[in-house]
C-alpha positions as CSV (number, residue, x, y, z in Angstrom):
1,X,-35.6,2.6,-9.9
2,X,-32.4,1.1,-12.1
3,X,-31.1,0.4,-8.9
4,X,-34.4,-1.2,-7.3
5,X,-34.5,-3.4,-10.4
6,X,-30.8,-4.5,-10.3
7,X,-31.8,-5.2,-6.2
8,X,-34.7,-7.5,-7.0
9,X,-33.3,-9.3,-9.7
10,X,-30.5,-10.6,-7.7
11,X,-33.0,-11.2,-4.6
12,X,-34.9,-13.8,-7.6
13,X,-31.4,-15.0,-8.5
14,X,-31.1,-18.8,-7.7
15,X,-28.9,-21.7,-8.1
16,X,-29.2,-25.8,-8.3
17,X,-25.7,-28.0,-7.4
18,X,-25.9,-31.9,-7.8
19,X,-23.1,-34.1,-7.6
20,X,-21.1,-36.4,-5.8
21,X,-17.6,-37.1,-3.9
22,X,-16.7,-40.8,-3.2
23,X,-13.7,-41.8,-1.7
24,X,-12.4,-45.5,-0.7
25,X,-9.0,-46.5,1.0
26,X,-7.9,-50.2,0.3
27,X,-5.3,-51.9,2.9
28,X,-2.2,-53.4,0.6
29,X,0.6,-54.4,2.8
30,X,0.8,-53.3,6.6
31,X,-0.1,-49.9,6.5
32,X,0.7,-49.2,2.6
33,X,-2.5,-48.0,1.4
34,X,-4.5,-47.6,-2.3
35,X,-6.6,-44.5,-2.0
36,X,-9.5,-43.9,-4.7
37,X,-11.7,-41.1,-5.4
38,X,-14.3,-40.3,-7.7
39,X,-15.9,-36.9,-7.9
40,X,-18.5,-35.0,-10.3
41,X,-21.0,-32.1,-10.1
42,X,-23.0,-29.5,-12.4
43,X,-25.1,-26.8,-11.5
44,X,-28.0,-24.5,-13.2
45,X,-29.8,-21.5,-12.2
46,X,-29.8,-18.0,-13.2
47,X,-26.7,-17.5,-10.9
48,X,-24.4,-20.1,-12.2
49,X,-21.1,-21.6,-10.2
50,X,-17.8,-21.9,-12.6
51,X,-15.4,-25.0,-11.7
52,X,-11.8,-23.8,-12.2
53,X,-10.2,-27.5,-12.7
54,X,-6.3,-27.6,-11.6
55,X,-3.9,-27.7,-8.8
56,X,-4.6,-29.0,-5.4
57,X,-6.7,-27.5,-2.7
58,X,-5.1,-25.2,-0.3
59,X,-2.0,-24.7,-3.1
60,X,0.7,-22.3,-1.2
61,X,1.5,-19.6,-4.3
62,X,-1.2,-21.3,-6.2
63,X,-1.1,-19.8,-10.1
64,X,-3.7,-19.2,-12.3
65,X,-4.1,-20.0,-16.4
66,X,-5.3,-17.1,-17.8
67,X,-4.9,-18.1,-21.2
68,X,-8.1,-20.4,-21.0
69,X,-11.3,-18.7,-22.0
70,X,-14.2,-18.5,-19.8
71,X,-17.5,-18.4,-20.6
72,X,-19.0,-15.1,-19.6
73,X,-22.7,-15.6,-21.4
74,X,-23.0,-18.3,-18.3
75,X,-24.2,-15.8,-15.9
76,X,-21.5,-16.9,-13.7
77,X,-21.9,-15.4,-10.1
78,X,-19.9,-18.2,-8.0
79,X,-16.3,-19.9,-8.4
80,X,-14.7,-22.6,-6.9
81,X,-12.1,-25.5,-7.7
82,X,-12.3,-28.8,-9.0
83,X,-9.3,-30.2,-7.9
84,X,-6.7,-32.6,-7.7
85,X,-5.4,-31.8,-11.1
86,X,-1.8,-32.0,-10.6
87,X,0.7,-31.0,-13.0
88,X,-1.5,-28.0,-14.4
89,X,-1.9,-24.3,-13.1
90,X,-5.8,-24.0,-11.8
91,X,-8.0,-23.1,-14.8
92,X,-6.5,-25.9,-17.4
93,X,-10.2,-26.4,-17.9
94,X,-13.4,-24.6,-16.8
95,X,-17.1,-25.2,-17.1
96,X,-20.6,-25.5,-15.4
97,X,-19.7,-29.1,-14.7
98,X,-16.6,-31.2,-14.0
99,X,-15.7,-35.0,-13.3
100,X,-12.9,-36.4,-11.7
101,X,-10.8,-39.3,-10.8
102,X,-8.0,-39.8,-8.6
103,X,-6.1,-42.6,-7.3
104,X,-3.1,-42.7,-4.5
105,X,-0.4,-45.2,-3.6
106,X,0.6,-43.9,-0.2
107,X,3.6,-45.3,1.6
108,X,4.4,-45.2,4.9
109,X,8.1,-46.0,4.2
110,X,9.6,-44.8,8.2
111,X,6.9,-47.4,9.5
112,X,7.8,-49.9,6.8
113,X,11.6,-49.9,7.1
114,X,10.8,-50.1,11.5
115,X,8.6,-52.8,10.9
116,X,6.2,-51.0,13.5
117,X,4.8,-47.3,14.6
118,X,7.6,-45.1,15.7
119,X,7.1,-43.0,18.7
120,X,7.9,-39.2,16.9
121,X,4.6,-38.4,15.3
122,X,6.7,-36.5,12.8
123,X,8.4,-39.5,11.5
124,X,5.2,-41.6,11.8
125,X,3.3,-39.5,9.8
126,X,6.0,-39.4,6.8
127,X,4.5,-41.1,3.5
128,X,5.8,-41.2,-0.1
129,X,2.8,-40.9,-2.6
130,X,2.5,-42.2,-6.1
131,X,-0.4,-40.6,-7.8
132,X,-2.4,-40.0,-10.9
133,X,-5.3,-37.6,-11.9
134,X,-7.7,-37.7,-14.8
135,X,-10.7,-35.5,-15.3
136,X,-12.3,-32.4,-17.3
137,X,-14.4,-29.2,-16.6
138,X,-16.9,-28.1,-19.6
139,X,-19.7,-26.1,-20.3
140,X,-22.3,-27.7,-22.6
141,X,-24.1,-31.2,-22.1
142,X,-21.1,-33.0,-22.4
143,X,-17.4,-32.4,-22.6
144,X,-17.5,-33.0,-26.4
145,X,-20.4,-30.1,-27.3
146,X,-19.7,-27.9,-29.9
147,X,-20.7,-25.2,-27.2
148,X,-18.2,-26.1,-24.5
149,X,-16.0,-23.1,-24.5
150,X,-12.7,-24.8,-24.3
151,X,-12.8,-25.5,-28.0
152,X,-13.0,-21.4,-28.4
153,X,-10.4,-19.1,-28.2
154,X,-10.1,-15.2,-28.5
155,X,-6.8,-13.4,-29.9
156,X,-6.6,-9.7,-29.2
157,X,-4.3,-7.6,-31.0
158,X,-5.3,-3.8,-30.8
159,X,-8.8,-3.1,-32.5
160,X,-9.0,-6.3,-34.0
161,X,-10.2,-9.2,-32.2
162,X,-10.2,-12.9,-33.6
163,X,-12.1,-15.9,-32.7
164,X,-10.5,-19.1,-33.0
165,X,-12.2,-22.6,-33.1
166,X,-9.9,-25.2,-32.4
167,X,-9.7,-29.4,-31.5
168,X,-8.3,-30.3,-28.4
169,X,-9.5,-33.5,-26.1
170,X,-11.7,-32.3,-23.3
171,X,-9.8,-34.6,-20.6
172,X,-6.6,-33.8,-19.1
173,X,-4.3,-35.6,-16.5
174,X,-1.4,-35.7,-13.9
175,X,1.3,-38.5,-12.4
176,X,3.5,-38.0,-10.2
177,X,5.1,-38.7,-6.7
178,X,4.4,-36.6,-3.9
179,X,5.7,-36.4,0.4
180,X,3.3,-36.3,3.4
181,X,4.5,-35.3,7.1
182,X,2.7,-33.6,9.8
183,X,4.9,-30.5,11.4
184,X,3.5,-28.4,14.7
185,X,-0.1,-29.8,13.9
186,X,0.0,-29.2,10.3
187,X,0.1,-32.0,7.4
188,X,2.2,-30.7,4.8
189,X,1.9,-32.1,1.1
190,X,4.9,-31.9,-1.3
191,X,4.0,-33.0,-5.2
192,X,6.3,-33.2,-8.2
193,X,3.7,-33.7,-11.2
194,X,3.5,-34.0,-14.8
195,X,0.2,-32.8,-16.7
196,X,-0.7,-34.6,-19.6
197,X,-2.9,-33.0,-22.7
198,X,-4.3,-34.2,-26.0
199,X,-2.1,-37.6,-24.9
200,X,1.3,-35.7,-24.8
201,X,3.0,-34.7,-21.2
202,X,2.5,-30.9,-21.6
203,X,5.7,-29.6,-19.4
204,X,8.5,-32.4,-19.3
205,X,10.3,-30.3,-16.6
206,X,7.0,-31.1,-14.2
207,X,6.1,-29.0,-11.5
208,X,6.0,-28.7,-7.6
209,X,2.9,-28.0,-5.5
210,X,3.1,-27.3,-2.1
211,X,0.0,-27.3,0.0
212,X,-1.6,-28.0,4.1
213,X,-4.1,-29.9,4.5
214,X,-5.5,-33.5,4.8
215,X,-7.9,-33.7,2.3
216,X,-7.0,-36.4,-0.1
């Protein structure tokens, strides 16, 4: 009977997701472009979706930040990434909502030096990218709501559990430089980024992110 109840409960679960993803590119000089992206999403229902912010799409050897608490009282049944947020591991921020701004200055330096498109696609596809990201993911009505799980951290020491309330800015940013090229039919992306949290560079050494794909 308990098994039947669990099955019936799952069959009545629901999820409503609302969001947008707006992208625009501007030609600056020859084939040099400025690409901008604004994205946001939120969800409601009995089977919630958690957004993990950090890293990039199709990140090879992706890294996850396990130190950031996830509010399990939200009945999360699904998970997805909120990217790009270069300079951080996945889960620098999480929650039922996210908002993100990204910008890239894309410089096809081989074409600029040659003055035209070259015949070899490998060299023709080479790009130097200067980029910046700004965004957050949160629980609650706004990123600054007291019930945002970002402001709560649990410390476990044997049988003792301590709940710590902390003050931190919910928004994080990332900036850096990247290299792009197309090789054997794959679009390869290598970024070196620094993350900014609480208006300070969180890791002065920066970090490499290698990914495969053309999505922004």
